[in-house]
C-alpha positions as CSV (number, residue, x, y, z in Angstrom):
1,M,13.0,-35.5,17.8
2,T,12.7,-39.3,17.8
3,D,14.8,-42.1,19.2
4,A,16.1,-45.1,17.3
5,Q,12.7,-46.9,17.5
6,G,10.9,-43.9,16.0
7,K,9.4,-42.8,19.3
8,L,8.7,-39.1,19.6
9,L,10.9,-37.6,22.3
10,E,10.4,-33.9,21.7
11,E,8.5,-31.7,19.3
12,H,8.7,-28.0,18.8
13,V,6.0,-26.2,16.9
14,P,7.0,-22.6,16.0
15,E,4.5,-19.9,16.7
16,G,4.4,-17.3,14.0
17,R,3.8,-13.6,14.7
18,E,3.2,-10.6,12.5
19,A,6.5,-8.8,12.0
20,L,5.3,-6.3,9.5
21,A,1.8,-4.8,8.7
22,P,0.5,-6.5,5.5
23,E,0.0,-3.1,3.8
24,T,3.6,-2.1,4.5
25,A,4.9,-5.4,3.3
26,Y,2.9,-5.1,0.0
27,V,4.2,-1.6,-0.7
28,I,7.8,-2.8,-0.2
29,T,7.2,-5.8,-2.4
30,Q,5.9,-3.6,-5.2
31,M,9.0,-1.5,-4.9
32,L,11.2,-4.7,-5.2
33,R,9.1,-5.8,-8.2
34,G,10.4,-2.7,-10.0
35,V,13.9,-4.2,-9.7
36,V,12.8,-7.0,-12.0
37,E,10.4,-5.1,-14.2
38,R,12.6,-2.1,-15.1
39,G,15.8,-2.4,-13.0
40,T,19.0,-4.4,-12.5
41,G,17.2,-7.7,-12.1
42,Q,15.3,-7.8,-15.4
43,A,16.9,-11.1,-16.3
44,A,14.7,-12.7,-13.6
45,K,11.7,-12.1,-16.0
46,G,12.9,-15.4,-17.5
47,L,11.2,-17.2,-14.7
48,G,7.8,-16.1,-16.1
49,R,6.3,-15.3,-12.7
50,P,5.6,-12.3,-10.5
51,V,9.0,-11.8,-8.7
52,A,10.2,-9.2,-6.2
53,A,14.0,-9.0,-5.7
54,K,17.2,-7.1,-5.1
55,T,20.6,-7.4,-6.8
56,G,23.9,-6.6,-5.0
57,T,27.5,-6.0,-5.9
58,T,30.4,-5.0,-3.5
59,N,33.5,-3.0,-4.2
60,D,35.9,-4.4,-6.8
61,Y,33.2,-6.9,-7.8
62,S,34.3,-9.2,-5.0
63,N,30.8,-10.3,-4.1
64,A,27.6,-10.6,-6.1
65,W,24.2,-11.7,-5.0
66,F,20.6,-11.8,-5.9
67,V,17.8,-12.3,-3.4
68,G,14.3,-12.8,-4.8
69,F,11.0,-14.2,-3.9
70,T,7.6,-15.2,-5.2
71,P,4.4,-15.4,-3.1
72,R,5.5,-18.9,-2.0
73,L,9.3,-19.1,-2.0
74,A,12.3,-16.9,-1.3
75,T,15.8,-17.8,-2.5
76,G,19.2,-16.0,-2.2
77,V,22.2,-16.6,-4.4
78,W,25.7,-15.4,-3.5
79,V,28.7,-15.6,-5.8
80,G,32.2,-15.0,-4.5
81,Y,35.4,-16.5,-3.0
82,D,36.1,-17.6,0.5
83,R,39.1,-15.4,0.5
84,P,37.7,-12.2,-1.1
85,R,39.1,-11.2,-4.4
86,S,37.6,-9.7,-7.5
87,L,35.3,-11.8,-9.7
88,G,36.4,-9.8,-12.7
89,K,35.3,-6.5,-14.3
90,D,31.5,-6.1,-14.5
91,E,30.8,-9.3,-12.7
92,T,27.7,-7.9,-11.0
93,G,24.8,-9.6,-9.2
94,S,22.6,-9.1,-12.2
95,R,25.2,-10.8,-14.5
96,V,26.4,-13.7,-12.4
97,A,23.9,-14.4,-9.7
98,V,20.5,-13.9,-11.5
99,P,21.0,-16.7,-14.0
100,I,21.7,-19.2,-11.2
101,W,18.7,-18.0,-9.3
102,V,16.4,-18.3,-12.4
103,T,17.6,-21.8,-13.1
104,Y,17.1,-23.0,-9.5
105,M,13.7,-21.4,-9.0
106,G,12.5,-22.7,-12.4
107,K,13.3,-26.3,-11.3
108,V,11.9,-25.9,-7.8
109,L,8.6,-24.2,-8.8
110,G,8.2,-26.3,-11.9
111,D,4.6,-26.3,-13.2
112,S,3.1,-25.0,-10.0
113,P,0.4,-22.2,-10.4
114,K,1.8,-18.8,-11.2
115,E,0.5,-16.8,-8.3
116,D,0.5,-13.0,-7.9
117,F,1.1,-11.2,-4.6
118,P,-2.2,-10.7,-2.8
119,V,-3.3,-7.0,-2.3
120,P,-4.2,-6.1,1.3
121,E,-7.4,-4.1,1.9
122,H,-6.0,-0.7,2.8
123,V,-3.7,-0.3,-0.3
124,V,-4.3,1.8,-3.4
125,S,-2.3,1.8,-6.7
126,M,-1.8,4.8,-9.0
127,L,0.4,5.9,-11.9
128,V,3.5,7.9,-10.8
129,D,5.9,9.6,-13.2
130,E,9.5,8.4,-13.0
131,D,10.6,11.2,-15.4
132,P,11.7,14.4,-13.6
133,S,10.0,16.6,-16.2
134,G,6.6,15.8,-14.7
135,E,5.1,15.2,-18.1
136,C,4.2,11.6,-17.5
137,L,6.8,10.3,-20.0
138,R,7.6,7.3,-17.8
139,P,4.5,6.5,-15.7
140,V,4.7,3.3,-13.5
141,T,2.2,1.8,-11.2
142,M,3.1,2.2,-7.5
143,A,1.3,1.1,-4.4
144,F,0.6,3.2,-1.4
145,V,-1.0,2.6,2.0
146,K,-4.4,4.3,1.8
147,G,-4.1,7.9,3.0
148,T,-0.4,8.3,2.0
149,E,-0.7,8.3,-1.7
150,S,0.8,11.0,-3.9
151,G,-1.2,14.2,-4.6
152,M,-0.5,14.0,-8.3
153,T,-1.2,11.1,-10.7
154,C,-0.7,10.3,-14.4
155,N,-3.6,9.4,-16.6
156,G,-1.4,8.0,-19.3
157,V,1.8,8.4,-21.2
158,G,2.4,12.0,-22.3
159,Q,-0.7,13.2,-20.6
160,P,-0.6,16.1,-18.1
161,R,-0.5,15.1,-14.5
162,A,-3.8,15.5,-12.6
163,Q,-4.5,16.4,-9.0
164,V,-5.8,13.6,-6.9
165,V,-9.1,14.5,-5.2
166,P,-9.3,12.7,-1.9
167,P,-12.6,11.1,-0.9
168,A,-14.8,12.8,1.6
169,A,-13.9,11.9,5.1
170,T,-16.4,9.9,7.1
171,T,-16.6,9.4,10.8
172,P,-16.3,5.7,11.6
173,Q,-19.2,4.2,13.6
174,P,-18.8,1.6,16.3
175,P,-20.1,-1.9,15.5
176,G,-23.9,-2.2,15.9
177,A,-24.4,1.6,16.0
178,Q,-27.5,2.9,14.2
179,P,-26.9,5.7,11.7
180,A,-27.8,9.1,13.0
181,L,-31.1,10.6,11.9
182,P,-31.1,14.0,10.2
183,A,-32.0,16.9,12.5
184,P,-35.5,18.2,12.1
185,P,-35.8,21.6,10.4
186,A,-35.7,24.6,12.6
187,A,-39.0,26.1,13.4
188,T,-39.8,29.4,11.6
189,P,-40.7,32.1,14.1
190,G,-44.2,33.5,13.7
191,P,-45.3,37.1,14.1
192,A,-44.8,38.6,17.5
193,P,-48.1,38.8,19.6
194,V,-49.8,42.2,19.5
195,Q,-50.3,43.8,22.9
196,M,-53.8,45.4,23.2
197,T,-53.9,48.5,25.4
198,P,-57.4,49.4,26.8
199,P,-58.6,52.9,26.0
200,A,-58.3,55.5,28.8
201,A,-61.5,56.2,30.8
202,T,-63.2,59.5,30.0
203,P,-63.7,61.6,33.1
204,Q,-67.4,62.3,34.0
205,P,-68.9,65.7,35.4
206,K,-69.6,65.6,39.1
207,G,-73.1,64.4,40.0
208,Q,-73.6,62.7,36.6
209,T,-74.2,59.0,36.6
210,P,-72.4,57.1,33.9
């Protein structure tokens, strides 16, 4: 805030905080990318960039919206009347809101670099079948937080699903710790010692000197 002469009177610098773990945010983002890649928001492909989004339509087509984002910018478009009434039959978010969103985002982003969403460290991707038959007829790539992934994966279209073999578990070592040395081999027991018993003394006749 400045006065009429441009002197700074007050300044507020917002302090950001992590609201969601990066791994969780990425998994949700990948789900929302599916809306654009194979769902109700496919018209947003016209932007020519990686986009995650969600369409929305209320009862009687009285409200329609499309909320989408790229790695740099999020934008929401709502279409409706101040006094709610139907927009008309089949006037859904994908039909009336997405074109407005694509036009606006295209002008705002212009020729800026086409960035993809960064992948956090503890995330894995695998092919999961969307077809209920389980025959990998519609495999799509899905993201999972490491350790929560599906037990079955597709190797390709029409190929049988395969069991995922989890990696061998390892015990984490504290920073700076030296790796444990292998235990020395156990000693092989030798033969038991032989107890020698002296022979019994032979009695001598009386008066005889041994």
